[in-house]
N, C-alpha and C positions, 0 to 999 in steps of 0.2 A: 795319533792314535784314534781320534774321533773320526778322521777321514777313512781309516781302514775299517772301524766298525760300521760306518755308513756304506762302505763298499760290500762288507759282507751281508749286511742286512738287505741291501738292494738284490744281491745274488739269491738271498734265501725269500724273497717276496714273490708272490704268485702275481702274474700278469694280468688277471683277471679281477681279484678283489684287492690287490696291492697289500695284502697282509702276508705274514710270515706262514709258510706252507704249512698246511694241515692235510696229513695223508697224502702227500705228493705222488703224483703218477707222471710218468715221462711217455711221450708218442714217439713214433719211429723217427721222427725229425729232430729228436732229442730236446725238445722243449717240454717244460714241465709245469703242471698246475696242481692246485688243490683238486682232489677227487671230486668233491661236491660241486665246485666251481666249474670244472669241466663238463660235468654231466648237465649242469643247468644251462651252460653255453650251447651244448649241443642240441638240448630240447628246444631252446629258443631260436636257433638258427636253422634247425631241421636238417642238419647234416652233420657229418664227423670230421670237419675240417679243422685244422689247427688254428686256434684264435689269433696266432701271431703270424705265420707264415702263409696261412690259408692251404697248406698242402693237406691232401687227403690221406689220412693215417692208413698206411699199408697193412697194419697188424693192430691188434688190440693193445690198449694201452697196459703198461705194467706198473706195479707198485715200486717206487724207487726208495728202497730201504735206507740206503746210504744217506740219501738227501733227507729223508724222513727223521733219520736219527739227528742229523746235524741241525735241521730247522727246530726239532723238539728241544734240543740241548739249548740252542740259540734263544727260544723263546722262553725257556725255563729261567735262563740267566737274566733275561729282560724284566721278567715278572718279579724277580727277588728284590725286595726292597726293604727288609728288615735290617736293623742295625747290625745283628750277627753276620749276615750274609755279606753287608758292605765292609764289614771288618775283614772278613775271609778274602773278599776281592782284594782289598789293600795288601793283605798278606801275600796273596799269590802274585801281585805285581812287585811287591818290595823283595820279597825272600824267594829266591830261586830254588829249584829242586834239590840243590846241594845243601840247603839249610845254612848257607855261609851268610854272614852279614855283607850285605852289597857296598861296595866301595866305589863302584864305576856304573856309568850310565851309558847305554847304548842309544845313541841318537837316531840311528837308523830304524831301531824296532821301538824306541821310545819306552824303554823300560830299564830298571835297574839290574845289574848283574853282579855276580860274585866273581873273583879272581879266576876261578875254575871255568865259568861260563866264558870269560874273556878269552881265555886260550883256546877252549875247546870249540866254541860256537860263534864268536865275534871277531875273529883274527881280521877278517877283510872289512869290518864295520868301523864307524867313527865312534869311538869310545872316550868319555871324558870322566874326571872325578865326580863323585855324587854331589859334592859341595858346590862345584861350579855348575853342574846341570840344574840343582835345585834353585841356585841363586838367579840363573838365566830363566828358569821357568816361574820363579815367584815375581821377577820383574814383568814377564809376560802377563802373568795373572793380575798384578797391580795395574797394568795398562787395561786389561779387561775390565777390573773393577772399576777403574776411572771412567772407561766408556759406558758401563752400566749406570754409574752414579750420574754421568752427564745425561744419559738417556732418560733416567728417572726424573731428574731435575727438569727436563724438558716436559715430560708427560704431567708432572706436578704443576708446572706453569701453565700448561694447557688446561689442566683441570681448574686451576684457579681463575683463568680467564672464562672457561665455561660457566663457572658459579657466578662470576661477575655479569656474564651475559644473561643467566637466567634471572638474576635478581633485577637486572636493568630491564629486562623484558617485561617483567611484573610492573615496574614503575611506568614504563611506556605505554602498558595496557591501560593503566588507571588514567594516565594523564591524557592518552588519545581518546578514551571514552568520555572523559570529561569535556575535551574540546568538540568532540563529535555532538554531544548532547547540547552543548553551547550554542554551536552552529544551527542545529536543528530547532533549538529553542527560538533563535532569532528568526529562522525561516517560518517556524509556526506563528511566532509574534506577529510577523508581517502579514502572514495570510489571514490571521484572526483579525488584525485591524483593517485589512483591506476588505475582509467579509462584511465586517460591521459598517464600515464605510459605504460599501455598495448596498447593503440592506437599508441604511439610512436615506441613501439616495432614492431608493424605491419607495421608502415610505414618505419621503418629502414629496415626491412627485405624485404619489397617490393623494396626499393631503392637499396639494394645491389644485389638482384636478377636481377633488372632492369640493373644495370651496367655489370653483367655477361652475360646477354642475349645481351646487346649492343655489347659486345666485341666479342661474337660468331657471331652475325649477320654480324659485320663489317668485320670479317675474311671471312665468307662466300660471302658477296658481292665482296670482292676482288678476290676470287676464281672464282666466276662466270664472273667477268669482265676479268680475265686473260684467262679462258677457252673460253670465247667468242672471245677474240682476237686470240687465236690459231685457233679456228674454222674457223674464217674468212680468215686466212692466208693459211690454207689447202684448204679451198673452192677456194681461189684466185690462188693457186698454181695448182689445178686441171684444170684451165681454160688455162693455157699456152700451147704454141705448144712444139715441140720436143726439139729443141735446147735450148730455154729458160728454159724449164723444167728441162733439165739435169743440167743446171747451178745453180739452187737454191733449188730443191726439198729436198736436203740432210739436210740443215739446218731446213727447216720447218718439215720435218719428225722427226728430234731429239727434237725439241720443243715440237712436238705433244705428243711424246711418254713420254716425262719427264711429261708433264701436265697429261698424262692419269695414270701414275704411283702415283700420289698423292692419299693418302688414301681418302676413302669415308667419307663425313662429319658425325659425331656423335652427336646426340643431347644430350644436358647436362641434366642429371636427377635432380630433385628437383629444376627446374626452376620455379613451381608453388608455391604460398604462402602456407605455412603449416597451413591451416585453423584450423585443429584439434588440433595443438598446442595452438592457440589462443583461441579457443572456448571449446575445450573439458574440461569438469567439472570446467568451468569457475568460476560459484558461489561458488563451494565447495572450490576451490584454494584460492579464494579470502577470504572465511570465515576462512579458515585454517591460512592465513597470518593475518586477523583480529585478531584472537585469541592471536598472539604474540603481538599486540599492546593494547588490552583491559585488564584491570586489573580485576581479579577476587577476589571478596570480600567474604571471607569466613564465617564470622559471621558478620550480619549487626545489628548495635546497634539501638534500639528503642528510637528516640528523645523524645517521650511522657512518657518515663519513667525516663529520666534523671533528676537528682536534679539540681536546679537553678544555683547551682555553678560549673556545668560541661558544657564543651564546646566540642562539636562533630565536627569532620572533615565533610566536604561537602559530602564525600562519604560514612560516617557513619561507618568507620572502625577504628577510634582511638578516644580517648577521654583525655581530660586534664582538670585540676582543675584551674579554672580561679580565678582572684583577686577579682572580683565583682559578684554579684548575677545577673542573668537575671530576667526580667520581664516576668515570665512564670505562665500560670494558674496552680493551684492546683488541677489538674484533678485527679481522682481515681487511675490512673496508675501511677502517678509520684511519684518517691521516695523523701520524703520531710525532713526526718530527718538526714539521712546520705548522703554523696557524692557518690550515688551508680547510676548505670544504668544497665538496663538489655537488652539481645539480642532480636531482633524482632521475632525471630523464636524459638519455644518451641520443645521438644521432648518427646514423650510419648512411645517410643519403640526403640530397635536396638542399634548399636555402634556409636559413633560420637566422634571426636577429632578435636583439633585445637591448634595453637600456639599462644602465646601472647608475644610480644616484650615489656620488661620492663626495659631494660637497667639498668642505674644506679638510677633509680627512688627510692626515700626513703620510700615511703609508698604506698601500693597498695595491692588489694585483688582480687584473680582470682578464680572463679570456677562456680557453678550452684546455682539456687534458684528454689524453687517451685513457681508455678503460685500465689498460694494465700498467699505468704509471706508479712508480714505486712510492708507496705512501707511508714507509715506514723508516726509510733511510733518508741521508742528507742527499736530496735529489734537487739540484737547482732548477729554477723555473725557466727552462730554455727548451727549444725546439729538440735538442739532442736528447732530452730525456722525456719527451712526449708532452710538453707544455708550450703552448702558444699563447703569449699574453702580452699586455702592456703592464709595467711596472712602475708606480710612482712612489718616490722616497724623497721627503723633504724638498718638493718642488722640481725635482729633476724627474723626467720620464725617460724609461728605457724599454726596449723591445723584448727584453727577456734573453736576449743573446749578447748582452754587455753594449749594446748600441744605443746611443742617447737619441730621442725622438723629440723632434722640435714641434711646439704647439704654439698657436697665436696668444692664447690666453689660458690661465689656469682652468682646468676642466672641472665643471661642477657635475657633469653627467658624461658618460662615455657609451657609445654604441657599439657593440659586438655584432659582427656580421659573419657567418659561416656559409661559405658555398663549397659543400663536402665533395661534390663530383668533380669540381675544378681545383680542389686542394687549396682553398684560400681562406684564411681567417683575417678579417679586415676590422679596423677600429676607425670611427669617425667621431667628429664633434657634432652631436645631434641638433644644436641650434641651426646651424646652416649646411650640415653634412659635410663639412670640410674633412677630407681624408687625413688620417694621422699615420698609419702604417698597416701594412698587409705583409703577413707571412704566407709563404708559399711552400707546399709541401705535398707529399703523397700519403694520403691516409688509407690506412689499411685495416682499422678497427673502429669500434664506437667511439665518439668524442663526447664529453660530458662538459657542461659550463664549470668554469673553474674560478674561485674566489680565495684570495689571500687577504689577511688584514691584520695590521698591527694595532698597537695601543693608540687611542686617539689623543692622549695628552690634554691639552688645552683647546682643541679643536671643538666647535659646535656640533659638527656632524661626527656622531659616534658609531653610526652604522652603515654598511653597504646595503642598498635596498634595490631590488630589481623592479623596473617601472612597467615593461611591456614587453611582448615578444611576438614577431610574426614569423611564420614558417610554413614550410611544405611538409613533404614527407618524413616521417620520423624513423 
């Protein structure tokens, strides 16, 4: 029935406005449109061609009264929404024009009919008892109801997840703000201490050079005073008469000559502050020193992909398996079935490598996973499912494809090396770069660092930690 109504509705829709006809007019090509729609279309097109077939109308269009009556009637039925009209519609569907109680149902026309209708109008149709038809239709309706309920459940589940995402985003905002401020406080503290240190060095240099200049100036002042005394003595001696002069000039002359023989004063070099030393490449030298203080994070873990049982460090470079699950939203990126987490940076070309500290942890997986890897279902960590890794469990190493991998001694660290263009994921013992295993495949999408970790038990090492990374194009 619904299909037939839709068919009639499409027949009564204007091809310009896609609404039920209003004052429909027909062209010589038999295509019909709302009078106002056709007028507007012709004004915009600046011609009088049919909007559908583009044929030029051979005569003036005419009002299609039959189509108008049918469209107005249909539109009026569609607008009727009162309980009384609904009851009337039901009555028309259930009780036929013979006013007989229907005992049969015509499946061809999808309506109840009375015995008179059956014999007069529905002899060639498939007719069944009303009870049978109602039972079948109710079963269909129950199925439709179940589908609607299932659909609503899915939307309610999505709504719940979005609510969790909103709440978690607020927590992420506060936590991330706090960590950003903490990191900048460290940097600011370092810069403040570095500033004070360099100002102190500047003041110390000024003080030391001030002392040197002070000693030099004191010596010069003493020499000036001594020379001034000698000059006064000579001038006084020159004023004496003959006999007194003979008796004292010798001592004065000797003193004057001793004073004259003293070396000339030499200015000390480097008396000025070495400004270039304090200011030259200052920012660069501070930055170089800052690099010694700042920790480089080689592979950053993505907290939005971490399973609820996994706990990441504040700097997002290590992960451990906790005893309890966190209240985290089941967003599409999150690994839900296994205790896995992915790196935040993916690779689609080039060579990349990093090392992971595994210590004596009894259960871990390290490698790479494709971007579209199934994060919700039971997806074994194997190349078949888009994961290339080495898997360690209770002292046994496997390649993720069920094959045992031999190592000379237990790994404390493992090096992961990706050559995307050659399609290789290799693993090495980092102490002597002993080759462990290489996966070969054809990569067609972005790959992300992949980590899986179980409970540490009595092991000393509780976390998997990324140590460094070398790489080319990302």
